[in-house]
N, C-alpha and C positions, 0 to 999 in steps of 0.2 A: 411618136414620127417615125415613120420606114423606113426602110436605109434607101432606099432611091431619092430619098425628098433629101434636098437642102438641110444644112442647117441656118438656122436666123440668125441675122446678124448681132453684134455684140454694137452699140450702142452706149455712146458719153453725152447727155445733155451739159454744155457748158454754160453759164452766166456769168458774163460780167456783172458787178453792182458796184455802185457807189452811193452812198445815202437813201436809199428805197427801200427800206424793208418793208412798208405795206404793198409795194408793187411787185416787190420779189416773192412774199408771200403769197400773193391774191396769184401770178406766173406760177406758183410752183400748185395752189389747190389747180388750177388750171389744169396741170401735168397729172394730177392724180386721178384726172376725169378724163383718160386718155381710151377712145374707142379701139376696140380690134388690136391690139399693142398686147394681149396680152401674153406671144410666142415669140415676142422681144425681151432678148437680155439689154435689160436699161440701168445707166447709171447717171446721177444728177450730180454736177459739178459746180460751185460757184465760186467763183473767182473775183475775192475781196480784193475793191482798189481803195479802201480806207482803212489805211493799216491805225490812225491815231482812232477811232470809235470802235469800227468795228463790228459795227449792226448787222452786217450780214454771218458774222461769222455768231453772233446769238442765236440767229434765228437758224442756222442749220444744226445750232448747238441742241437747241431744243426740242429743232423737228417737225414736220408737217404729219400728224399723225392719217392723215388720208392718202398718204403718199408711199407707195406698198415698194416703190424704188430705192436702191441703199441714196443715201445724199452723204456729203462732202461738202466741205469749204475752204479755202487754201488763199493766205494772202497773194498777190501777184508782188514783184519782186522790186514794182519801182509804181507808182503812184500814176496813174490816165488808163483810157482803156486797151490800149494799143498791146500796153503791160499785161491787162486781162485777158487780153485773147491770145496771147501768148503761154500764159497759163493756163489755160486751157488744152491749146495743144499738147505742151508740155504733158499736164496729164492723161490726155487722150495717148502718146507715142509712151507713157509709163507702165496705162494697165494693158495697151495693148488692143485694145477694140479696133472693131472696120471701117466703124464709121464716128464720125462728131461731127453733131448739130449743132447753132449756137443760135438763142436767145438772147436778147433785153431785156432787164427786172422792169420794164415800164410795159409790159405786154402782157397778154395770155395766150393763150393756146386751143384753137379751136377744137373739141376732142377728136373730132380724127384727123390733125394734121402730123404726129407723128410715125400711125401705119399711113400714110397720103406721101409722104417725103421721100420714107425710106419703101414705096413699093416703086413709085418713078425711078428711080436709082437704082434700084433691084433688075427693073426691066431697062434699062437703060443703060447702065453701067456708066453711067454718065461719072464723071472726077467731082464734080461738083453740082450739086442741086440749088438752085434759090426757087422760092417761095412768095406768094405776094403780103404785103403790110395795109390791112385797112385803119387806117384813121378815126376812130370815134370822140366823137363831139357831145358836151351835154347838147341837149334838145334847147336850150338860150342861148346856141354860138350863131353869133352873124353871119351873113353871109360873105363878108370880109374878112374872116379867120376861114373857114371854108375855102374857098377861090382863093387863098393868096398865093397861092401857086406853091407851096413848101412842107404841104403833104398831101402828097400823091396817094391814090387807093388804088385795090387791085386791077380795077376795070384800065385801067389808067396802064400796070404793067405786065399785061398777062402777054402781050406782045416781045418781052426783053428777054432773050434765051441765048445769046453769045457771050454775051459779058453782065455780069453783079455789079451793082455800084455798095452793096452794103450787107454787113453780118446781121442784118437785123431779125432773118427767119431764112438761115442757112444749113445744108447738110452738104460733108466732105467724106470721100473717101480718104480712112486713113492709110490706103496702099498706093495711090497715089501722090499723096503728101511725099510718104518715108520716102519713093524710088527719089526725090527731089532734094531728101534731106531734111523733110520740113520744114520749109521756110518758114520765119518769123517774118510779122508784120514788122513794116520799120517805128521804132519809137519816133523817130523823126517829128509824126505824126502825133501823137497821144495828145497835144492839147488841142492842137487846131481845126481836127478832122480831117479826113478824106484818107487816111491809114488805110480802112478796108478796101477804097477804091481801087488804091493801089496796091492792094494785097492781089486782087482778081485780076488788072491791068499784069500783074507781075505774071500769076499764074495761067492765063493763057497766053502769054509770049514765051512760058516753056511748056505749052501742047497741053495743057488738062483742055476738057471737054466738060462743057455747061450744058445744064437742061433746065427745065421751069416747070415745077408741081405747082399748076395753078391750083389745085384742088385746098391744099395744104397752109390755109390760111391762118395768119398769126395777126393779132388786133392792137391796135397800142391807145389805149387811154391817155388822149391830150391833156396832162392836168391842167388848171385855169393857170398858171405860171408859163406855163410854154404858149398860151392864148394869148398871152399883153404883147399888142404892136410892139414893142419895144423889143421883144424877145423873138418877135417874126421875124423884125426887122435885122436884126443883132446875125437870126440865122442865115435870112438872105446871103448878108452879108461875109458871113461864113465860108458859103457854099460859094460864093464863089471866090474868094480869097483863097481857099484849099482846093480848087480846080484848076488854081494855077499853077502852086505851089505842086501836086501828085504833077500835071503834064510836064513840069521844069526838073521836076526829078526822073520821070521816064526818059525825057530827054524825046518828049512827043514834038518834035517844031511845028508838025504842020497842025496838029490841033492845036498845040498854046497861039501860034497868029492869028488860026480860024476864032479862037475865042475871043485875044483881046481885039481884035476886029470886031466882034458882033457886040463888046461893052464899049467902045468907039459910038460907034453908030445905038447905039443905046441911050448913050447920052445925050447924043445931038438929037437924037428923038424926045427927051423928056421932059423938053414942055408942051408935046403930044402927051405923051402917058402920064403928066399933070393933071391936065383935063378931062383924063379918065376917071382919075381917082371923084370927081361929080360923081359915077355910078358908084349904089351903095358894094355892090359885089368886087370892085376894081378899089377900093378906096386904101388896103393895102397891098395889092399884087403888082399896082403904079409904083411905088415908093422900094416897093420890094424888088424891083427889077433895077431903081438905078444903086440902089445899096451895091445890090448884086455885080453889078458892073463898075463901082466902084470899089469892090472888094478885090476883084481881079487886077485891075489896073494897080493896087497899091499894094498886090503882092508881088508888083513888077520891081516894083521899088525895094524889095525886102522885105515887108510887113506880114507879123503873123499874127493872127487874133489868137487869144487865150482862151479858146471857149468852153472847152470841159476843166473840170477842176476848179473856175474862177468861182468865186465869192458871188 
């Protein structure tokens, strides 16, 4: 490197993990195959949420021989995904890295993922960079699963640049987080979901800038369990329920009122939606719409679903 070339940024890739050792290993193997990342100073940190079994700890202790970057694992202070995300932020702060990326343990990263998301951040100097998550299904997955409305892919998200909603493929500037004393994920959302959306809304209110790295793709392999109709309907209910809790926490009065009005309209139109179930591709989309609306309205009554960490 010549004197006039800027130093390559240091990066911590953080992975929250809970009882998915096979998925975690698949993700780590995909990180071992990253292209055009040789000049980057990278370390990988896994935040284990399962203190009882510690399968992620065991996997990291064994190591992944193909991964040339340092790999460590630490226990989150409390059960749940919010605590795991906070453990990743604490690790990045302790290590003094320039950037911290987050992926989930049921994903894999495309070979150019890291190079592309870092390149976009360096070009734009954005404080937060999001990137697409593409859901992958088995060849036998029916249309009702693919088009249920709760597995959005890159082509449906590539225009979303002002605000992000999930940490399943994201990069943060540590300098930007440090300016605001390293904001933490709100652990009130740890079991019901929505904590990542609330976090990004908070960062936006603090003035952080956002960008979108369309080519930095991560892929989510949807398991057979997550393709079960009951799980999809539960997911739809959770999305509606957590949305209202997030808006209430953020005191977003107008958005809250709009969301509740839409829920009432959806329920009023439920007979027409039920008729749509006659279409093979809408057999889950229609009831999922209804369950999402019910989730919103029950949130106003104070009900929170326990979605993560439940048996």
